[in-house]
C-alpha positions as CSV (number, residue, x, y, z in Angstrom):
1,M,13.4,-7.9,-0.2
2,I,11.7,-4.9,-2.1
3,L,10.2,-2.4,-0.7
4,E,6.8,-1.1,-2.5
5,V,6.2,2.9,-1.7
6,A,3.1,4.5,-2.8
7,I,2.2,8.3,-1.9
8,L,-1.5,8.6,-1.4
9,F,-3.6,11.6,-1.7
10,V,-7.2,10.7,0.0
11,K,-10.0,12.9,-1.1
12,K,-10.5,15.4,1.8
13,G,-13.2,14.4,4.3
14,E,-12.8,10.7,3.5
15,E,-9.4,9.8,5.6
16,K,-11.3,8.1,8.4
17,Q,-13.6,6.0,6.4
18,F,-10.2,5.3,4.2
19,E,-8.4,4.1,7.2
20,N,-11.3,1.8,8.1
21,D,-11.2,0.3,4.8
22,F,-7.6,0.0,4.8
23,K,-7.6,-2.0,7.7
24,I,-10.2,-4.5,6.0
25,A,-8.2,-4.2,2.6
26,S,-5.2,-5.3,4.7
27,Q,-6.3,-8.9,4.7
28,Y,-6.2,-9.0,0.9
29,I,-2.6,-7.9,0.2
30,S,-1.2,-10.0,3.3
31,S,-2.7,-13.3,2.0
32,I,-0.4,-13.2,-0.7
33,K,2.6,-15.5,-1.4
34,G,5.8,-13.3,-1.0
35,Y,4.3,-10.7,1.4
36,S,6.2,-9.6,4.3
37,G,4.5,-6.7,5.9
38,H,3.2,-3.3,5.2
39,S,2.4,-0.1,7.2
40,L,0.5,2.7,6.4
41,R,1.4,6.2,7.6
42,K,-0.3,9.5,7.8
43,C,1.3,12.6,7.1
44,I,1.7,15.4,9.9
45,E,1.6,18.4,7.7
46,Q,-1.1,17.7,5.4
47,E,-4.1,15.5,6.4
48,N,-5.1,13.6,3.4
49,K,-1.6,12.4,2.3
50,Y,-0.4,9.0,3.5
51,I,2.3,7.0,2.7
52,L,2.3,3.2,1.8
53,L,5.3,0.9,2.8
54,V,5.0,-2.9,1.7
55,D,7.8,-5.5,1.9
56,W,7.6,-8.3,-0.9
57,E,10.2,-11.3,-1.0
58,K,10.7,-10.2,-4.8
59,L,9.2,-7.6,-7.3
60,E,6.6,-10.5,-8.8
61,D,5.4,-11.1,-5.7
62,H,3.5,-7.6,-5.9
63,T,3.6,-6.9,-9.5
64,I,2.2,-10.7,-10.7
65,S,1.2,-12.6,-7.8
66,F,-0.7,-9.7,-6.3
67,R,-1.9,-7.5,-8.8
68,Q,-3.5,-10.6,-11.0
69,S,-4.9,-11.8,-8.3
70,E,-8.6,-11.8,-7.2
71,H,-7.3,-10.5,-3.7
72,Y,-6.2,-7.5,-5.5
73,L,-9.9,-6.8,-7.0
74,E,-11.2,-6.9,-3.6
75,W,-8.3,-4.6,-2.5
76,K,-9.1,-2.2,-5.8
77,K,-13.0,-2.0,-4.9
78,L,-12.3,-1.2,-1.2
79,L,-9.5,1.4,-2.0
80,H,-9.0,3.1,-5.4
81,H,-12.0,5.3,-5.3
82,Y,-10.5,7.2,-2.6
83,Y,-7.5,8.5,-4.5
84,D,-6.9,11.6,-6.1
85,P,-4.6,12.0,-8.0
86,F,-4.2,8.0,-8.1
87,P,-0.7,7.0,-6.8
88,I,2.2,6.4,-8.5
89,V,3.9,3.1,-7.2
90,E,7.7,2.7,-7.1
91,H,9.8,-0.6,-5.6
92,F,13.1,-0.2,-3.9
93,E,15.9,-2.6,-3.2
94,M,18.1,-2.4,-0.1
95,I,21.6,-0.9,-0.4
96,L,22.3,0.0,3.1
97,E,20.3,-0.3,6.2
98,N,21.3,0.9,9.9
99,K,18.8,0.6,12.7
100,K,19.7,1.4,16.4
């Protein structure tokens, strides 16, 4: 399992519209083979800062299957104009997990 992590800075004053458009855009990412789930979380201390967490079966499910798809073009059209600066996206693999 691979975790995609992106810190998103949304242009101030556009947070609510971003959240609405993100709900629509979620249909595009969730339809990709290898997608396992995602969450969008809003920062408490900084109103226009979010974190996006996406679980993928393997790295290529994100970097190839999603990013080279028509679905990604729709995702991009809905969301990319909100970001300033454009987010850095990184991928992580599980080493240890402990849940209660």
